[in-house]
N, C-alpha and C positions, 0 to 999 in steps of 0.2 A: 823754564820749569825744570827742577831737578828730579831725577828718578834714581832710586837705588838700583843696583844691578844684581841683587840677590837672585831674583828669578826663581824658577822651580827648584825644589829640593826633593826630587823623586826618590822614593824609597825602594826597597827590594822589588825586583821584577817577579812576575808569576813564576818563572823558571827558578829563580833563586829561592823563593819561598818553598816551592815544591822540593827542591834539592835539600833544603834544611830539614823539612819534615821527613823526607825519605831517609836522610842520613842520620837523623837523631840529634843533630845540633839544635834543632828547633822542633816545635810541635804546633798543631792548631791552637791549643790553649795558650802557649807562649806567644804566638802571633796575635791572638785575640787580646791578650793583656797589653801587648805593645801598642796595638791600635787604640784601645780604650784610653791608655795613658796619653798618647799623642793627641787625641781629640780633646781630652780633659785639659791638657796643658794650654791649648789654644783658647779655651773658653767659647763663649757665644760670639763667633766672628762672622756669622752669616753663611757658613759653609753647610751646616747640617740643620734640618728642621726637627728631626727626631733621631735618636740613636737607641740601640738596644742597651738597656742597663748593663753595667759591667758584669755583674754576677750571672745574668742571663746570657750574655755573650760568651762568657767562659763555659757555661753549661752547654750552649749550642756547639761550641768547638769540641767539647768533650764527647758530645753525641756523634759528631762527625768521626772522631777518632775510633769510636766503638762500632762503626758500621763494618759489615763483612767486607773484606778486601779493600779497606778504606784507602790504603796507600796507592792503590791502582786508579783511584778516581782522578780524572783529568784536571780538576781544580781543588784537590784535597786540601781543605783548610785555608784556601785563599780568600782574604776578606774583600768585600766590595760594597759600594753604596748604590742607591737607586734614586733617581730623580722622583720628586714627590708629585708626579702626575701619573705614576705607574703603580698598580696595585700590588701590595704584599698582604696576604691574609692576616687579619687580626690587627693590622696597623692602619692608622688614619691616613687617608689620601686627602691632602689639603689643597693642592695646586696653589699654595701660598695665599690662600683665602680662608681664614678660620671659619667663616660662616658657611662656606660651601662644603666643608670637610665631612667625610663619611668614613666609617671603618670598613675596609675591604673584606669581603667574605671569601674571596678566592685570589690566589697569587697569579699574576700575569704569566702566561705560558713561557715567555722568554726568560723571565726571572726564575721560574720553576726549573727550567733546564739547567740553570746555573746551580741552583740548590741541589738538584739531583746529581750534578757532577762534583759535589763536595764543596762548593764555594760557601763562604761564611757571610751571611747578610749582616751588615753593620748598622744601617740606618737609611733615612730618607734625606736627600739633599735639596737645598734651596733652589728656587727658580723664579724667573719673572712670572708674575701672577697669570694663571691660566695659560702658561707657556706663550704669552703674547709680549714679545720684545726680544731684543738681541743685546741688551746692555747690563742686566743684573740689578737695576735700580727700582724695578716695579714690584716691590715686595713690602709687606708691612713689617717684616722681620729685619734684623740688622742688615744693612747693605754690605754685601761682600766687596772686597777690593782685590785687584790683581796682585799676584805675588811679586810683581815688579815694583810695587810701591808707587810713590808720587801721587797718591789718591786716584790712581787709574782705575777705571771700572773693571769689573771681573769679566764682563760680557755675559750674555744670557741667550736663551732663557735658562740653559743648563749650567747656571753659574756655579752651584755647589758641587756638581759632578766634576767639573774641571778643577776646582780648587782642592777637592779631596784627594785627587791624584797629584796635583802640583805641589801640595804640601807634604806629600809622602805618607799620607795616612792610609791609603789603600792603593794597590797597584792598578786597579781599573774601577770604573764606575759606569753605570748604565745611565744614558741620557736620552734625549729625543732631538729630532731635527725636522722642522717643517719648512723653515725659511733660512736656516743657518744656525739654529740654536745649539747644534752639536759641534759646530766648527768655529764660530766666532769666539766663544769662551775658551776653547782650546788654544786659539791663536793668541789670546790676551794673557794666557798663563803658561805658555811654553810647553804644552803637551800635545799628544796626537789626538785628533778628533776624527773618528771614522763614521760616516753616514753611509750605510750600505745601500744597495739597490732596494728601492721600495718594495716591500712585500716579502723579502728574503728572511727577515726576522718578524715574527708575529707581533702585531700591534693590539691583539686582544688583551684587555686589562689596562690599556693606556687610555686615559681620558682624552678624547681627541681635541686638538686645536682646529685643524682642518683635516677631516678624516680621509679625504681623497689624496692628501699629500704627506701625512705624518709618517715618520720613520723612527724606530728605536735605534739609537746609536750608541757608540762605545767611546769612552775616554780612557787613555792609557799612556804609559810613559815610553812605550816603544812599539814598533810594528809587530814584533814577535808576540807581545802580550795581546795585541789586537787579534792576531791570527788565532791564538789559543781560545780566546773568548768567543770570537766569531764562529769558530768550528762548533762550539757548544750551543750557541744561541740560534744559529741559522737552522731553518727547517720549515717545511710546509705545515700550515695549520688550516684545516678545512673550516674552522670557525672564523677565519679572517678572509673577507671577500677579496682582499687585494693580495693574498698570499700567492707566492710562486716559488719555483725551485731556484736554487743557487746556480750561478753560471759556472762555466768550465774553469779549471785551474789554468794559470798562465803557462803556455807551452814552451817558454824560453826564447821565443823569437824576439828580435829587436823591437823595442817599444817606440813607436813614432809619437813624438811629443809635439803638440800644437802650442805655439806661442803667438799671441796677438801682436800686431804692430804696437810699438811703444805709445804711439799717438792714441791708441784705443784705450789705454790704461788711465785710470783716474785715481789720484792720490789726495785730492781735496786740499792742495797747497802744502802737503806734508812732505817736504824735501828729504827728510831723513828716511822715511819709509820708502820713498821713491828710490833713493840711492841704494838702500839695502836690497830692494827687490830686483833692481836692474843688475846689481852685482851678482845676486843669486842666479839670475837668468843667464848672465854671461858665463858663469862657471858651469851651469847645467848644459848649456849649448855645446860645450866642449866634450861632453860625455854621452850625449844622446843624439838621435836623428831628429832634426827639428823641421816642422812644417809651419808656415805662417798661416794664421787663421783669423778671420774677422770676428770680432766680439759682438758685432751689432745684433745678430738675431738672438743671442743669449741675453743681452741686456734688454732687448725689446720684450722678451718673455718675462724677465724679472719685473719689469714695470707693471705687468698685469696683476701681480700678487696683491699689493696694497693700493694700487690705483685702479683696481678692477674689482669684480664681484666676489672674488675668493674670500675677501674679508667677511662677507655675509655668511660663509660656511661656518664660521665660529658660532653663529647664532643657532645653528642646529643643536649644538650641545648646550650653549650658555644663554640662549634667548629668554627662557623662562626665568632663570635666575636674575638676569638683567632687569626684567620687568618687575619681579617681585622684590628684589633687594638691591637696587642700584647703588645705594650708599655703602654697601659692603665691598664694592669693587674699586680697585685703585683708579683714581680719576683719569689717568691717561688710558688705561685699559678700557675703562667705561666709555670713553669717547671713541675709541677704535671700534668697540662693539656697536655702538650706536650708529657709526658711519655705515655699517653693513645694512641698515634699514633703508638706505637711500637707493639701493640697486633693485632693478626690475628683472623679470625673467628674460626680457629682451636683451638687457645688458649682459646677462649670464650667457645666453646663446651666442651673442656677438663676440664675447671674450673667448668662449670655447672654440669658435670657428677661427678666430685670429691665432689662438694658441696652436691649433692643429696645423695651420699654415707654417708657423714657426717651427713646430716639431718636424715637419717634412723638410724644411730648409736645413735644420740642424742634422737630421738623419743623413743628408748628403755629405755634410762636413765630416762625419765620423768615418766615411769611406777612405779619407786620406790621413787620418790620425787615430791613435789609440787613447791618448790621455791629453787633456788640455790643462796647462799649468798657468795659474793666475795668483795674484796676491789673495790671501784669505780675507784680509781687510786692508783698506787703503789708508787708514789713519787710526789713531787712538784718541780716547777722550778721558777726561777726569770725571768723577762723579758730579761735581758742580756743573761742568759743561753740559752733561746729559740732562740734569735736572732743569737747567735753564732753557734747553732746546730739545725736549724729549723726542719729538717726531723727526725733526731734521737730522739729528745725530744718529738716530736709529736707522733711518733710511740710508745714510752713508755707510753704516756698519754692514748693512745687507747688500751693498752694491754688487758684490761678486757672489753672493750666496742665494739671493732670492729666487733665481731662476732654476736652481738645481732640481727640486722635486717637480716643478711644473713641466720640465723637459725630460723627466724620468731619468735623471743622472744619479750617479753615486759620487761621493766626495771624501777626500782625505785631507785634513788640515795637518801640515807637517811643520814642526818648529824649525826655523832656518836661521837662528842666531838672533842678534839684537842690532838695533840701529846705533848710530854713533852717539846718541844721547841716552842709550841704555834701555830703550823700550823693545818689546818683543817684535820679531818679524816672523811671519808665517807664510808658507806657500800652500796653495790649495791645488790638489790634483783631482780633476773631474774626468769621469769616463761614462760611456753609455751603459745603460742597465745591463746587468749580467757580466760586466767586466771587472767585478770587485777585485779578483785576484791579480789582474794585470796592474791596476792602480796601486795595490798594496806592494806588489813587486817593485814598482818604480819608487814608491815611498821608502822601502827598505834600502834601495840603492842610494837614494838621496841621503839617508841617515847613516849610510855605511854599515848597515846591519847585514851580516851573512844570513841568507834565507834559504834553507833547505826544507821548504814547507811541504809536509804531507798532511795527514789529519791531525797530528800533534807536533807542530813545528818546533825546531830548536829555538831557544829564546836567548837573546843577549840584550843588554842595555844599549840604548843608542849612543853612538860615539859623536865625533865632530860632525856638524852639518856640512852640506856641500857649500 
């Protein structure tokens, strides 16, 4: 199967946009016009579900320009998209299900922080319906494709957020991640996907998939952009029961990197992805302090997510809609929801106890390492392959991501080049909750980005991968 090697065409970074606005070579209204033109040129390709009309977008940009001390705002006129499971006041929240849609009365606090910082809201991005899936095909709207071509899936559920960045339309987009939704589409489109420690970014205003696991995440073209956006979005929210403070900044100490034995890694027969990842590991091992770590307890936790009662948690939010309007739900999503009805309270407590045992095991592992490095995905699929085997392929896509939130980890999907046949290769950096800055520091090192990170870090475009 042939793949074109065009890959991502990432546009100006946040720093570059801010510099142009500050220097007068650009302005928020000029940037807004560029974004509107870029989106219009692509047409309805499955990236966006709704966008601000051009004249309204230009007016919003002009309003930002007119604010007092506007040029001092940390995201002055920087455009961004929002996954359509997150509320923006006055805009329909659809979760890719037209019959479920409602018009939000209040903007999610995490998004409001961006607006208050001067960022320019562009529109809502596509997703796997009800944020249930990792592949991007579970939507009644046009099916998005990876920027690498070859009819490759975009990944999901945050498909549109990844594509909006990979296509150069916006420098960052807001996404979510419950089981890998913010990392898998990043991997399949050659961008950075950052899933922070659970609770550091408020999830108020996010329609929950699994409320105890959900995270709001960020897609961007480089770590410096992630840094800037994360600095704005992170913050305690007393209305969020899972909210907590951000962890300490990385203190500059050598980062101990955990690598599992090669025998623990699964590539599902994909020799090209295997070779790309092993080559990446070999280069990384020459640059960092490496610790060998068993992957077994991590994978055991991941198996609990869809082979255990957590699938029933989705019915807390969507059970009534499933009962009232089952035909409005995508058939694969509907079957997943219905499978949650099979679990009992006994099943839930047994799974919670097993998860606690695995958490205790993994906690001991973190004593010997700071960051665990894995493939983000072990293989790729075409749209037709996923449509033919929707559950099996989705499970393979989540092999390395399903356990992240169950074990209270953070994750960074980092583009690491391409395979010999032109498909994307991505490495995933995992760390214990509260270690966000340590993982981002290693990600910047891998992408060869200088990182002098304070509250408003210097920004550069990412260079060659490790």
